[in-house]
DRENFIFI-458419 format. One record per atom (N, C-alpha, C, CB): y, z, x; atom name; residue in one letter; residue number from 1. Coordinates in steps of 0.2 Angstrom, whole numbers, padded with zeros to 4 digits. Glycine has a CB too. Layout:
+-------+-------+-------+-------+--------+-----+
|     y |     z |     x | atome | residu | num |
+-------+-------+-------+-------+--------+-----+
|     Y |     Z |     X |    CA |      A | NUM |
...
+-------+-------+-------+-------+--------+-----+
***
This chain:
+-------+-------+-------+-------+--------+-----+
|     y |     z |     x | atome | residu | num |
+-------+-------+-------+-------+--------+-----+
| -0006 |  0002 |  0002 |     N |      M |   1 |
| -0001 |  0000 |  0002 |    CA |      M |   1 |
|  0007 |  0000 |  0005 |     C |      M |   1 |
| -0002 |  0001 | -0002 |    CB |      M |   1 |
|  0013 | -0005 |  0001 |     N |      D |   2 |
|  0017 | -0004 |  0005 |    CA |      D |   2 |
|  0025 |  0001 |  0002 |     C |      D |   2 |
|  0017 | -0012 |  0007 |    CB |      D |   2 |
|  0026 |  0000 |  0010 |     N |      A |   3 |
|  0031 |  0006 |  0007 |    CA |      A |   3 |
|  0037 |  0005 |  0007 |     C |      A |   3 |
|  0031 |  0012 |  0010 |    CB |      A |   3 |
|  0039 |  0007 |  0001 |     N |      V |   4 |
|  0047 |  0002 | -0001 |    CA |      V |   4 |
|  0051 |  0005 |  0000 |     C |      V |   4 |
|  0049 |  0000 | -0008 |    CB |      V |   4 |
|  0057 |  0006 |  0004 |     N |      E |   5 |
|  0062 |  0009 |  0006 |    CA |      E |   5 |
|  0069 |  0008 | -0003 |     C |      E |   5 |
|  0064 |  0006 |  0015 |    CB |      E |   5 |
|  0071 |  0014 | -0005 |     N |      Q |   6 |
|  0078 |  0014 | -0010 |    CA |      Q |   6 |
|  0082 |  0019 | -0007 |     C |      Q |   6 |
|  0077 |  0015 | -0019 |    CB |      Q |   6 |
|  0086 |  0017 | -0005 |     N |      V |   7 |
|  0093 |  0021 | -0008 |    CA |      V |   7 |
|  0097 |  0022 | -0013 |     C |      V |   7 |
|  0097 |  0019 | -0006 |    CB |      V |   7 |
|  0098 |  0029 | -0010 |     N |      L |   8 |
|  0100 |  0030 | -0018 |    CA |      L |   8 |
|  0108 |  0031 | -0018 |     C |      L |   8 |
|  0095 |  0037 | -0023 |    CB |      L |   8 |
|  0109 |  0036 | -0023 |     N |      T |   9 |
|  0116 |  0039 | -0022 |    CA |      T |   9 |
|  0119 |  0045 | -0021 |     C |      T |   9 |
|  0120 |  0038 | -0026 |    CB |      T |   9 |
|  0123 |  0048 | -0021 |     N |      Q |  10 |
|  0123 |  0053 | -0019 |    CA |      Q |  10 |
|  0122 |  0055 | -0027 |     C |      Q |  10 |
|  0128 |  0055 | -0015 |    CB |      Q |  10 |
|  0122 |  0056 | -0033 |     N |      A |  11 |
|  0121 |  0056 | -0039 |    CA |      A |  11 |
|  0114 |  0058 | -0041 |     C |      A |  11 |
|  0124 |  0050 | -0042 |    CB |      A |  11 |
|  0110 |  0052 | -0040 |     N |      Q |  12 |
|  0104 |  0050 | -0040 |    CA |      Q |  12 |
|  0099 |  0057 | -0036 |     C |      Q |  12 |
|  0104 |  0042 | -0036 |    CB |      Q |  12 |
|  0101 |  0057 | -0027 |     N |      W |  13 |
|  0100 |  0063 | -0027 |    CA |      W |  13 |
|  0098 |  0068 | -0029 |     C |      W |  13 |
|  0101 |  0064 | -0026 |    CB |      W |  13 |
|  0105 |  0069 | -0030 |     N |      R |  14 |
|  0107 |  0080 | -0032 |    CA |      R |  14 |
|  0103 |  0076 | -0038 |     C |      R |  14 |
|  0120 |  0086 | -0033 |    CB |      R |  14 |
|  0101 |  0073 | -0041 |     N |      A |  15 |
|  0099 |  0073 | -0049 |    CA |      A |  15 |
|  0089 |  0074 | -0048 |     C |      A |  15 |
|  0102 |  0062 | -0053 |    CB |      A |  15 |
|  0088 |  0070 | -0042 |     N |      R |  16 |
|  0081 |  0072 | -0040 |    CA |      R |  16 |
|  0079 |  0079 | -0037 |     C |      R |  16 |
|  0079 |  0067 | -0035 |    CB |      R |  16 |
|  0086 |  0082 | -0033 |     N |      A |  17 |
|  0083 |  0088 | -0029 |    CA |      A |  17 |
|  0085 |  0094 | -0035 |     C |      A |  17 |
|  0087 |  0090 | -0020 |    CB |      A |  17 |
|  0087 |  0091 | -0040 |     N |      E |  18 |
|  0087 |  0100 | -0044 |    CA |      E |  18 |
|  0082 |  0097 | -0047 |     C |      E |  18 |
|  0094 |  0103 | -0050 |    CB |      E |  18 |
|  0076 |  0092 | -0051 |     N |      R |  19 |
|  0073 |  0093 | -0054 |    CA |      R |  19 |
|  0067 |  0094 | -0050 |     C |      R |  19 |
|  0073 |  0090 | -0058 |    CB |      R |  19 |
|  0066 |  0095 | -0044 |     N |      H |  20 |
|  0063 |  0096 | -0038 |    CA |      H |  20 |
|  0064 |  0104 | -0039 |     C |      H |  20 |
|  0066 |  0091 | -0030 |    CB |      H |  20 |
|  0070 |  0104 | -0039 |     N |      R |  21 |
|  0072 |  0113 | -0037 |    CA |      R |  21 |
|  0068 |  0116 | -0041 |     C |      R |  21 |
|  0079 |  0117 | -0039 |    CB |      R |  21 |
|  0069 |  0114 | -0050 |     N |      N |  22 |
|  0067 |  0117 | -0054 |    CA |      N |  22 |
|  0059 |  0116 | -0055 |     C |      N |  22 |
|  0070 |  0114 | -0058 |    CB |      N |  22 |
|  0054 |  0112 | -0054 |     N |      R |  23 |
|  0048 |  0111 | -0054 |    CA |      R |  23 |
|  0046 |  0116 | -0047 |     C |      R |  23 |
|  0046 |  0103 | -0055 |    CB |      R |  23 |
|  0046 |  0120 | -0041 |     N |      M |  24 |
|  0045 |  0121 | -0038 |    CA |      M |  24 |
|  0049 |  0128 | -0037 |     C |      M |  24 |
|  0045 |  0116 | -0034 |    CB |      M |  24 |
|  0052 |  0131 | -0042 |     N |      L |  25 |
|  0055 |  0140 | -0046 |    CA |      L |  25 |
|  0049 |  0140 | -0050 |     C |      L |  25 |
|  0062 |  0140 | -0052 |    CB |      L |  25 |
|  0046 |  0136 | -0054 |     N |      H |  26 |
|  0041 |  0136 | -0059 |    CA |      H |  26 |
|  0035 |  0141 | -0054 |     C |      H |  26 |
|  0040 |  0129 | -0061 |    CB |      H |  26 |
|  0033 |  0138 | -0050 |     N |      W |  27 |
|  0027 |  0141 | -0045 |    CA |      W |  27 |
|  0032 |  0146 | -0043 |     C |      W |  27 |
|  0023 |  0137 | -0039 |    CB |      W |  27 |
|  0038 |  0147 | -0038 |     N |      T |  28 |
|  0037 |  0152 | -0033 |    CA |      T |  28 |
|  0043 |  0159 | -0036 |     C |      T |  28 |
|  0038 |  0147 | -0024 |    CB |      T |  28 |
|  0044 |  0158 | -0041 |     N |      Q |  29 |
|  0049 |  0162 | -0043 |    CA |      Q |  29 |
|  0046 |  0169 | -0044 |     C |      Q |  29 |
|  0052 |  0160 | -0050 |    CB |      Q |  29 |
|  0042 |  0167 | -0048 |     N |      P |  30 |
|  0037 |  0174 | -0052 |    CA |      P |  30 |
|  0034 |  0175 | -0045 |     C |      P |  30 |
|  0028 |  0172 | -0061 |    CB |      P |  30 |
|  0033 |  0172 | -0039 |     N |      H |  31 |
|  0029 |  0176 | -0031 |    CA |      H |  31 |
|  0036 |  0179 | -0030 |     C |      H |  31 |
|  0025 |  0170 | -0023 |    CB |      H |  31 |
|  0041 |  0178 | -0029 |     N |      H |  32 |
|  0046 |  0182 | -0026 |    CA |      H |  32 |
|  0049 |  0187 | -0030 |     C |      H |  32 |
|  0050 |  0178 | -0024 |    CB |      H |  32 |
|  0048 |  0186 | -0036 |     N |      E |  33 |
|  0047 |  0192 | -0041 |    CA |      E |  33 |
|  0041 |  0200 | -0039 |     C |      E |  33 |
|  0043 |  0188 | -0049 |    CB |      E |  33 |
|  0039 |  0197 | -0038 |     N |      R |  34 |
|  0032 |  0202 | -0036 |    CA |      R |  34 |
|  0032 |  0202 | -0031 |     C |      R |  34 |
|  0024 |  0200 | -0037 |    CB |      R |  34 |
|  0035 |  0201 | -0025 |     N |      Q |  35 |
|  0037 |  0203 | -0020 |    CA |      Q |  35 |
|  0041 |  0208 | -0020 |     C |      Q |  35 |
|  0039 |  0198 | -0018 |    CB |      Q |  35 |
|  0047 |  0211 | -0021 |     N |      R |  36 |
|  0050 |  0211 | -0024 |    CA |      R |  36 |
|  0049 |  0219 | -0027 |     C |      R |  36 |
|  0050 |  0206 | -0028 |    CB |      R |  36 |
|  0045 |  0218 | -0031 |     N |      R |  37 |
|  0042 |  0224 | -0034 |    CA |      R |  37 |
|  0035 |  0226 | -0033 |     C |      R |  37 |
|  0042 |  0224 | -0041 |    CB |      R |  37 |
|  0034 |  0223 | -0024 |     N |      D |  38 |
|  0027 |  0226 | -0021 |    CA |      D |  38 |
|  0020 |  0226 | -0023 |     C |      D |  38 |
|  0027 |  0231 | -0021 |    CB |      D |  38 |
|  0021 |  0222 | -0031 |     N |      E |  39 |
|  0018 |  0220 | -0030 |    CA |      E |  39 |
|  0011 |  0215 | -0028 |     C |      E |  39 |
|  0020 |  0221 | -0031 |    CB |      E |  39 |
|  0004 |  0215 | -0029 |     N |      K |  40 |
|  0000 |  0210 | -0027 |    CA |      K |  40 |
| -0003 |  0205 | -0030 |     C |      K |  40 |
| -0003 |  0211 | -0025 |    CB |      K |  40 |
| -0004 |  0198 | -0030 |     N |      H |  41 |
| -0007 |  0195 | -0034 |    CA |      H |  41 |
| -0016 |  0192 | -0027 |     C |      H |  41 |
| -0001 |  0187 | -0037 |    CB |      H |  41 |
| -0020 |  0193 | -0030 |     N |      P |  42 |
| -0024 |  0192 | -0025 |    CA |      P |  42 |
| -0025 |  0184 | -0023 |     C |      P |  42 |
| -0031 |  0195 | -0027 |    CB |      P |  42 |
| -0025 |  0179 | -0028 |     N |      V |  43 |
| -0026 |  0172 | -0027 |    CA |      V |  43 |
| -0018 |  0168 | -0025 |     C |      V |  43 |
| -0028 |  0169 | -0036 |    CB |      V |  43 |
| -0013 |  0171 | -0029 |     N |      L |  44 |
| -0006 |  0167 | -0026 |    CA |      L |  44 |
| -0005 |  0169 | -0018 |     C |      L |  44 |
|  0000 |  0170 | -0031 |    CB |      L |  44 |
| -0004 |  0175 | -0016 |     N |      D |  45 |
| -0004 |  0179 | -0011 |    CA |      D |  45 |
| -0006 |  0176 | -0006 |     C |      D |  45 |
| -0007 |  0183 | -0013 |    CB |      D |  45 |
| -0013 |  0176 | -0009 |     N |      F |  46 |
| -0017 |  0169 | -0001 |    CA |      F |  46 |
| -0013 |  0163 | -0003 |     C |      F |  46 |
| -0028 |  0166 | -0002 |    CB |      F |  46 |
| -0013 |  0160 | -0007 |     N |      L |  47 |
| -0010 |  0152 | -0006 |    CA |      L |  47 |
| -0004 |  0154 | -0005 |     C |      L |  47 |
| -0011 |  0145 | -0012 |    CB |      L |  47 |
|  0001 |  0157 | -0003 |     N |      F |  48 |
|  0006 |  0156 |  0000 |    CA |      F |  48 |
|  0009 |  0157 |  0007 |     C |      F |  48 |
|  0008 |  0157 | -0004 |    CB |      F |  48 |
|  0001 |  0162 |  0008 |     N |      T |  49 |
|  0001 |  0164 |  0017 |    CA |      T |  49 |
| -0003 |  0161 |  0018 |     C |      T |  49 |
|  0000 |  0171 |  0020 |    CB |      T |  49 |
| -0008 |  0157 |  0017 |     N |      C |  50 |
| -0013 |  0154 |  0020 |    CA |      C |  50 |
| -0010 |  0147 |  0020 |     C |      C |  50 |
| -0020 |  0155 |  0016 |    CB |      C |  50 |
| -0010 |  0143 |  0016 |     N |      Y |  51 |
| -0009 |  0135 |  0016 |    CA |      Y |  51 |
| -0001 |  0131 |  0014 |     C |      Y |  51 |
| -0013 |  0134 |  0010 |    CB |      Y |  51 |
| -0003 |  0128 |  0016 |     N |      G |  52 |
|  0004 |  0123 |  0016 |    CA |      G |  52 |
|  0010 |  0125 |  0020 |     C |      G |  52 |
|  0007 |  0122 |  0009 |    CB |      G |  52 |
|  0014 |  0125 |  0017 |     N |      P |  53 |
|  0022 |  0126 |  0018 |    CA |      P |  53 |
|  0023 |  0131 |  0013 |     C |      P |  53 |
|  0028 |  0120 |  0016 |    CB |      P |  53 |
|  0028 |  0137 |  0016 |     N |      G |  54 |
|  0030 |  0143 |  0015 |    CA |      G |  54 |
|  0034 |  0141 |  0007 |     C |      G |  54 |
|  0035 |  0144 |  0021 |    CB |      G |  54 |
|  0035 |  0146 |  0002 |     N |      Q |  55 |
|  0038 |  0145 | -0003 |    CA |      Q |  55 |
|  0046 |  0145 | -0003 |     C |      Q |  55 |
|  0036 |  0149 | -0006 |    CB |      Q |  55 |
|  0049 |  0146 |  0004 |     N |      N |  56 |
|  0057 |  0146 |  0006 |    CA |      N |  56 |
|  0057 |  0137 |  0006 |     C |      N |  56 |
|  0060 |  0151 |  0014 |    CB |      N |  56 |
|  0050 |  0133 |  0009 |     N |      Q |  57 |
|  0050 |  0128 |  0012 |    CA |      Q |  57 |
|  0049 |  0122 |  0007 |     C |      Q |  57 |
|  0047 |  0128 |  0018 |    CB |      Q |  57 |
|  0046 |  0125 |  0001 |     N |      L |  58 |
|  0047 |  0120 | -0004 |    CA |      L |  58 |
|  0053 |  0118 | -0008 |     C |      L |  58 |
|  0042 |  0121 | -0009 |    CB |      L |  58 |
|  0058 |  0124 | -0006 |     N |      L |  59 |
|  0064 |  0121 | -0010 |    CA |      L |  59 |
|  0069 |  0119 | -0007 |     C |      L |  59 |
|  0066 |  0125 | -0015 |    CB |      L |  59 |
|  0072 |  0114 | -0011 |     N |      L |  60 |
|  0078 |  0109 | -0006 |    CA |      L |  60 |
|  0084 |  0113 | -0007 |     C |      L |  60 |
|  0079 |  0099 | -0008 |    CB |      L |  60 |
|  0088 |  0112 | -0001 |     N |      P |  61 |
|  0095 |  0116 | -0002 |    CA |      P |  61 |
|  0098 |  0114 | -0008 |     C |      P |  61 |
|  0102 |  0113 |  0004 |    CB |      P |  61 |
|  0103 |  0115 | -0012 |     N |      P |  62 |
|  0108 |  0116 | -0017 |    CA |      P |  62 |
|  0109 |  0110 | -0015 |     C |      P |  62 |
|  0114 |  0121 | -0016 |    CB |      P |  62 |
+-------+-------+-------+-------+--------+-----+
***
């Protein structure tokens, strides 16, 4: 499959970044809240600790 290059306007990029951030907050916000309360979740703690990017890396800068 060939890669397609697409140049976005600033408004398009910001809209896509905001949608991405909202999708990631769905998963990362509960984890942040549990951490603040010092609550443990065996599965999600394992996933955020041992796999892939950290929860903060999943969020694009605003």
